N, C-alpha and C positions, 0 to 999 in steps of 0.2 A: 409407534404414534402419529397421526393425519396430521398436515398441519394449517395450521384455524387461516378458515376461506377469509374476507377481506370483509364482510361484516363481523365477525366479530372483533374481530381486531380495528372496527369503529364503536361497533360498542366499550370496549376494554379506557379507551381515553377519548370519550365523552365527557366524562366531568374531569380529564387532567386541566381545561383551560385553554390548550397547546392544541395548536394541529400537530397532527402525528410526518414524524419523521421518514421523509418519504422514502421508499427501498431504492438505491441503486441499484443501476443495468445491472446485469448481464454482462461480464463483453463478451463477445464473441471471436472465437477459435477461426474459420472463416478469416476476420480481417487481420487476427494475427499472424496468418498463413501466406495471407496477401502484401501483408507489408517484407516478413522478411523473403518474400521470391522477388519482390522489386528490389533487394537492396542486391540480394544473389546477381540477381542483371543486374545490375550496378557496377558491383566489383566486377563481372566478367565483361563487362563493356571497357573497361578499364581495364583490362590484360590485354585484352586485341586489339585497344588502340596503342598497348607499347610494344607490345609484338610485334603489329603489325612498322609500326616509326624504326626496332630494329633491325625488319630484317631490309626493309624497305631505306636505310640507310648503308648498311650492309654491301645489299645488289645493287647502289649506283653506284660503291666507293670499289666494288669488282668488275661493272662492267664501263670504269673510264680506264681510256687508253696508261699504262707503263711510262713513267716517266724514263725516256732513254739515260736521262744520269745514271738512275738505278740500276740501272740489268745490268749483268754481268762484265765486263771489261778486257779486252784484252792490250798488253803495249808493244808499238814500237818504239826500238832503243835504235835508232843511227845516226853514225856519226856528227850532221849537220843539226837533229832535228826528232825527235820523239814527239809521239799519240797516241793517244789508246781509242779504239772500237772496238766497240762488242763483238764477243766470245764470238755470236752467231753468224758472224761474216768471216769471207775468204781473202786470204791475204794471195795470188797470183805471185805462183811460180817466173820469177822471170829470167829469159833465157838468150843467151849472149848476146843477139839483135837487140833486147831488151836494154839489156846492159851496155853495151854499143848506144845507143839512142838516149841514154842516161836515165832512167826509167830507176827510178830507185824505191818505189811503191806502187801498188793498186792492192784497191781492197772494191769488195762488192756486196750489198748482202743477200745476192744467189751466187752460186758458183757457174760461172759459165768453161764451156767448152777450148779451149784451142782453135782452134777450125772452125765454131760457128760466130765468125765475124759479123754478122745482120741482128744476133741475140748481144742483150744490156740488161744491164743489174738494175734494177729500179734505184736503187742508191749506188754511186760510186765514188769514189774517190782515186788521183793518180797522184803523183809527182816525181817531173825530172826536175834533173843538173843536168848541166851540160855547163860547156867551153862556150862560150861568146863576144866576139867584140863588141858587142850591142851593150849597150845597158839595158837594167831589166822592162824600162820607159816604153820604149822603143819596141825590145820583143816581144814585149806582150800583145803593144798595139799591134805587131808587126799575128804574131800565131794565133791570137785571137780571132781572124776567121776559121781556125779547126776546133772553137764551140758551136758542137751540137755533131759533128763531124758520122756518120751514120745515119744519121738521125731523116723519117721521112722527108724534111723542111724548116727551114732555120731561117731565123728573122737575119737580118745584119746587127753584129755587134754594137753593145753600145757600153758607151765607157763609163765604172760606178766611181762613188767617192773611195778614198785607198781604203783597204778593213787590214783593220787591225790587228792581228795573230804573238800571242806574249809580249803586248809592248808594239810591237813595230807593226811599222806601216806600210803595205805592198797594192804594188796596185791593182787593178781588177777591172776588168771585163767581163760581160750577163748577154748571154743573148737566148732565145724565150723561140720555139716552136713547139714539133710534132714528132713522134715517132710511137707505127704501132698503133693509130687513130688514138694515138694521146697527147696532150699537154706536155709537153716537157722543157725542163731546164737548165743553163749550166752557168759559172761561171767558173773565170780563169784570175788567179793570181800569179805573181811577178814579184820575185825579191833578189839581190845585187846576197849573193857569198861569194866572198871573196875577188877571184878574177870570172870565179862562174855566174851564172842564172840560177834560182830554184823556180820552174813553174810546177802551181799548185789547178787539176784538176776536177774540179768537183760538177757532178748529174745527180739529178733526180729528176724521176719518168714518171706519170700520173697526176702534175699536177703544175705551177707557176709560181712555184716556191720553195727554197730551196729545203731537207725533210727535217724535223725536230730530231735524228741521227746523224745526218752530213755536219749542224748545226752544234749540236753534241761533239766529236769530234776536233771539229775548228777551233775551239775551245778551249780545249786539252793540250791543244800543239805547247811545244815546248819546245826552244832554241838551245841549242846545245854548243851552237859555234854559228856567229854573222859572219866570220870573215874569213 
């Protein structure tokens, strides 16, 4: 059965007194597919944006420097003090000569052979405890000239405000210089322990300030005997 043409449709409704109702236009399938494509594209863009943000945050978090206080630590416990230091550091064994000089602890982030006198760890901490007829104030003033021993060049040491270790203030001196064509910073702290003097020497090479690792070690300091 054929479809009526427009002339026939007009004749059939000519006497009705009302205009013929318009035939609604047929929807284009092309428009539907375009709309669906746009919706899919929006979803894909949103997914890419969210995924990219997550990857960026994960990458940024992974590239940041590790907090030295979150690393695995090793404990040194002695008669006078205890301290924590990174497990990747090295504690040098003391010889009889070292012990006679009062060496208690020598730490470094690089292991240096005993016969390599011109080699230094990038970060180091050395502690001495020795008999002295002088108090820590005068002893530290005299001994501060040894800060930077073995460096290429070193400035005159300067007195600092007292440094606090485990609630106790220590006399402090500081010197800057260079070693192996790099900046170097060294500090010395002294405290009276009974009739003896404790001397702490810290160094960082490659910077003009002590490293966060050195600072974290000093922050972990605990006195077990002060008299």
